[in-house]
C-alpha positions as CSV (number, residue, x, y, z in Angstrom):
1,M,-11.2,-100.6,-71.7
2,K,-8.4,-99.8,-74.2
3,K,-6.0,-97.0,-73.6
4,V,-2.4,-97.7,-74.0
5,F,-1.2,-99.8,-76.7
6,L,1.7,-102.1,-76.4
7,T,3.2,-105.0,-78.3
8,T,3.5,-108.3,-76.3
9,I,5.6,-111.1,-77.8
10,L,5.1,-114.3,-76.1
11,I,7.6,-117.0,-76.6
12,L,6.7,-120.4,-75.5
13,S,9.8,-122.6,-74.7
14,F,9.9,-126.0,-73.3
15,T,12.2,-127.6,-70.8
16,V,13.6,-131.0,-71.1
17,G,10.9,-133.3,-69.9
18,Y,11.0,-136.5,-68.2
19,S,7.7,-137.9,-69.2
20,Q,7.7,-141.2,-70.9
21,S,3.9,-140.9,-71.3
22,L,3.0,-137.4,-72.2
23,Q,4.0,-135.2,-75.3
24,V,3.3,-131.5,-75.7
25,V,1.8,-130.8,-79.1
26,D,2.6,-127.5,-81.0
27,T,5.7,-126.1,-79.4
28,K,5.7,-122.4,-80.8
29,Y,3.5,-119.6,-79.9
30,N,3.8,-115.7,-80.7
31,Y,1.3,-113.1,-79.8
32,E,1.1,-109.4,-80.0
33,L,-1.2,-107.7,-77.5
34,K,-2.6,-104.3,-76.3
35,I,-2.2,-103.3,-72.8
36,G,-5.0,-104.8,-70.6
37,D,-5.6,-107.6,-73.1
38,E,-5.1,-111.1,-72.2
39,A,-2.9,-113.7,-73.6
40,R,-4.7,-117.0,-73.7
41,T,-2.4,-120.0,-74.6
42,I,-3.7,-123.6,-75.1
43,I,-1.3,-126.2,-74.2
44,K,-2.1,-129.5,-75.9
45,L,-1.0,-132.8,-74.4
46,K,-0.9,-136.2,-76.1
47,N,-1.0,-139.5,-74.4
48,V,1.6,-141.5,-76.3
49,T,1.1,-144.7,-74.4
50,D,-1.4,-147.5,-74.8
51,K,-3.0,-147.0,-71.4
52,T,-5.4,-144.4,-69.8
53,L,-3.5,-141.7,-68.0
54,H,-4.9,-139.6,-65.1
55,I,-3.0,-136.2,-65.3
56,K,-2.7,-133.4,-62.8
57,V,-1.0,-130.0,-63.3
58,R,0.6,-127.5,-61.1
59,R,2.1,-124.0,-61.7
60,D,5.6,-123.4,-60.7
61,N,8.1,-120.5,-60.5
62,V,5.5,-117.7,-61.3
63,Q,7.5,-114.6,-62.3
64,I,5.1,-111.8,-63.2
65,G,4.9,-108.1,-63.2
66,S,3.1,-106.2,-60.3
67,S,0.4,-105.1,-62.6
68,Q,-0.1,-108.3,-64.3
69,K,-2.5,-111.2,-63.4
70,S,-2.1,-114.8,-64.3
71,F,-4.4,-117.9,-63.8
72,F,-5.0,-121.1,-65.6
73,C,-8.2,-123.2,-66.7
74,W,-8.6,-126.9,-67.4
75,D,-11.8,-128.0,-69.0
76,N,-13.5,-124.6,-68.3
77,D,-12.6,-124.8,-64.6
78,C,-10.6,-121.7,-63.9
79,I,-8.4,-121.4,-60.9
80,E,-8.0,-118.3,-58.7
81,P,-4.6,-116.3,-59.5
82,D,-3.1,-117.2,-56.1
83,I,-3.7,-121.1,-56.6
84,N,-0.9,-123.0,-58.2
85,L,-2.3,-126.6,-58.0
86,H,-5.3,-128.0,-59.9
87,Y,-6.9,-130.5,-57.6
88,V,-9.0,-132.2,-60.5
89,T,-7.5,-135.0,-62.4
90,Q,-7.9,-135.0,-66.3
91,V,-8.3,-138.4,-68.1
92,I,-6.4,-138.9,-71.3
93,E,-7.2,-142.0,-73.3
94,P,-4.4,-143.7,-75.3
95,G,-3.4,-141.6,-78.4
96,E,-5.8,-138.9,-77.3
97,I,-4.8,-135.2,-77.6
98,L,-6.3,-133.0,-74.7
99,E,-6.9,-129.4,-75.8
100,T,-8.6,-128.0,-72.8
101,F,-5.8,-126.5,-70.8
102,V,-5.5,-122.8,-71.0
103,S,-2.9,-120.4,-69.5
104,V,-4.2,-116.9,-69.1
105,L,-1.9,-113.7,-68.5
106,N,-3.1,-110.1,-68.5
107,A,-0.4,-108.0,-70.0
108,G,-0.5,-105.3,-67.3
109,L,0.7,-101.7,-67.5
110,D,4.4,-102.0,-67.5
111,E,7.2,-103.1,-69.6
112,T,8.5,-106.5,-68.2
113,V,9.6,-109.9,-68.8
114,S,7.5,-112.5,-67.2
115,S,7.5,-116.2,-67.0
116,L,5.2,-119.1,-66.0
117,R,6.0,-122.8,-65.7
118,Y,3.5,-125.7,-65.7
119,T,4.3,-129.3,-64.7
120,F,1.9,-132.0,-65.9
121,Y,2.4,-135.3,-64.3
122,D,0.8,-138.8,-64.0
123,R,-1.2,-139.1,-60.9
124,D,-0.1,-142.7,-60.4
125,N,3.4,-141.9,-61.2
126,P,4.5,-138.3,-60.3
127,L,8.0,-138.9,-61.6
128,D,6.6,-139.2,-65.0
129,F,6.0,-135.6,-66.0
130,V,6.6,-133.0,-68.5
131,E,7.3,-129.2,-67.9
132,V,6.2,-126.2,-70.1
133,E,7.6,-122.8,-69.6
134,L,6.1,-119.6,-70.9
135,I,8.0,-116.4,-71.2
136,Y,6.3,-113.1,-71.8
137,T,8.2,-110.0,-73.1
138,V,5.9,-106.9,-72.7
139,K,7.1,-103.7,-74.5
140,D,5.2,-100.4,-74.5
141,A,4.8,-99.1,-77.9
142,V,3.2,-95.9,-77.0
143,N,4.6,-92.8,-75.1
144,K,2.4,-92.5,-72.1
145,G,2.8,-91.0,-68.8
146,L,1.4,-91.9,-65.4
147,M,-1.6,-90.0,-64.2
148,Y,-1.7,-91.3,-60.6
149,Q,-0.7,-94.2,-58.5
150,S,-1.5,-95.3,-54.9
151,N,-2.1,-98.4,-53.1
152,L,-5.6,-98.4,-54.3
153,I,-5.2,-97.6,-58.0
154,K,-2.7,-97.1,-60.9
155,L,-3.7,-95.2,-64.0
156,S,-1.9,-94.0,-67.1
157,D,-2.5,-90.5,-68.7
158,I,-5.1,-90.3,-71.5
159,Y,-3.5,-91.0,-74.8
160,P,-3.0,-90.1,-77.6
161,N,-3.0,-86.5,-76.8
162,P,-3.9,-84.5,-78.8
163,V,-6.5,-86.9,-80.1
164,S,-9.0,-86.9,-83.1
165,D,-11.3,-89.8,-82.7
166,F,-10.6,-92.3,-79.9
167,A,-8.6,-91.9,-76.6
168,F,-7.6,-94.6,-74.1
169,L,-6.8,-94.8,-70.4
170,D,-5.1,-97.9,-68.9
171,Y,-5.7,-98.6,-65.1
172,I,-5.7,-101.1,-62.5
173,I,-8.1,-100.9,-59.4
174,F,-6.6,-103.0,-56.5
175,S,-9.6,-103.1,-54.3
176,E,-13.3,-103.7,-55.4
177,E,-14.4,-101.4,-52.7
178,T,-12.7,-98.4,-54.4
179,E,-14.9,-95.9,-56.3
180,V,-13.1,-94.5,-59.2
181,R,-14.4,-92.1,-62.0
182,V,-12.9,-89.6,-64.6
183,V,-14.9,-86.5,-65.1
184,F,-14.4,-84.2,-68.2
185,H,-15.0,-80.3,-68.2
186,N,-14.7,-77.7,-71.0
187,V,-12.6,-74.6,-70.4
188,L,-15.8,-72.8,-68.9
189,G,-16.0,-75.6,-66.2
190,S,-19.2,-77.2,-67.6
191,L,-19.6,-81.0,-67.2
192,I,-19.1,-82.8,-70.4
193,R,-19.0,-86.4,-69.5
194,Q,-17.9,-88.8,-66.8
195,Y,-16.9,-92.4,-66.8
196,E,-17.2,-94.8,-63.9
197,L,-14.1,-97.3,-63.7
198,N,-14.6,-100.8,-62.4
199,Q,-12.2,-103.4,-61.2
200,V,-12.9,-105.9,-63.8
201,E,-11.8,-103.9,-66.8
202,R,-8.3,-102.6,-67.3
203,K,-8.9,-100.2,-70.2
204,L,-11.2,-97.2,-70.9
205,K,-12.1,-96.3,-74.4
206,I,-13.3,-92.7,-74.9
207,N,-15.1,-91.7,-78.1
208,T,-13.8,-88.1,-78.6
209,I,-15.6,-87.9,-81.9
210,E,-18.6,-86.8,-79.9
211,F,-16.6,-83.8,-78.5
212,K,-16.1,-80.5,-80.3
213,P,-12.6,-79.7,-81.1
214,G,-10.8,-77.7,-78.4
215,V,-9.2,-78.0,-75.1
216,Y,-10.8,-80.1,-72.2
217,F,-9.8,-81.0,-68.7
218,Y,-10.2,-84.4,-67.0
219,T,-10.1,-85.0,-63.2
220,L,-9.8,-88.3,-61.4
221,Y,-11.8,-88.9,-58.4
222,V,-11.1,-91.6,-56.0
223,D,-13.8,-92.3,-53.4
224,N,-15.3,-88.9,-54.4
225,E,-12.0,-87.1,-53.7
226,G,-10.4,-85.2,-56.6
227,K,-6.8,-86.4,-57.1
228,V,-5.4,-84.8,-60.2
229,T,-6.6,-82.8,-63.2
230,K,-5.1,-82.9,-66.7
231,K,-5.6,-81.4,-70.1
232,L,-6.8,-83.2,-73.3
233,I,-6.6,-81.6,-76.6
234,I,-9.1,-82.7,-79.4
235,K,-8.1,-82.0,-83.1
236,R,-10.0,-82.8,-86.3
């Protein structure tokens, strides 16, 4: 679901580590994202010793926006967003570079500066560790308004408006039990199209090429109750 575009620059910085055993490989990352997309960062760890290491990780100091979601995966085992400690130990052989750790951040709907810090440490010597800090700067590159917000959902206006080919709507549904749909009518009140929004997606892409040029109205329904109606202009 793609509605509002933004440029997200992800700057990866590293704190001074205390590890005598681990080295972080590739220290510079920059990303540009659209709202609702995910930044997926692979953090590579190298065993610089001559012995097998058993490594664990915890996430520290999570500072993210209210519309953002963060989680991490190790060896395809992804942790729930509210969990900060991975209980499974990863084995790194001498000289091996492990490339299976992935940090994930959904950019959300708002301009914000966010940060995550990960601590990788030796299971047998917790004082032997290295810290990695990720800093996300999210900027909105599109002039958009807010259509509706409550404790259940948050939605942007449809943009761009006027539109010629494709329009977008960014949204967050906070409860999977909430039913949300956007219904389009023409100026005569005839139903043109409706879209069901689901909690998993964050962006709706609307193919307005299939609409005739003119003025349309779209209405937001939350649990079958109309909340707001706005106008969309389609030009060719």
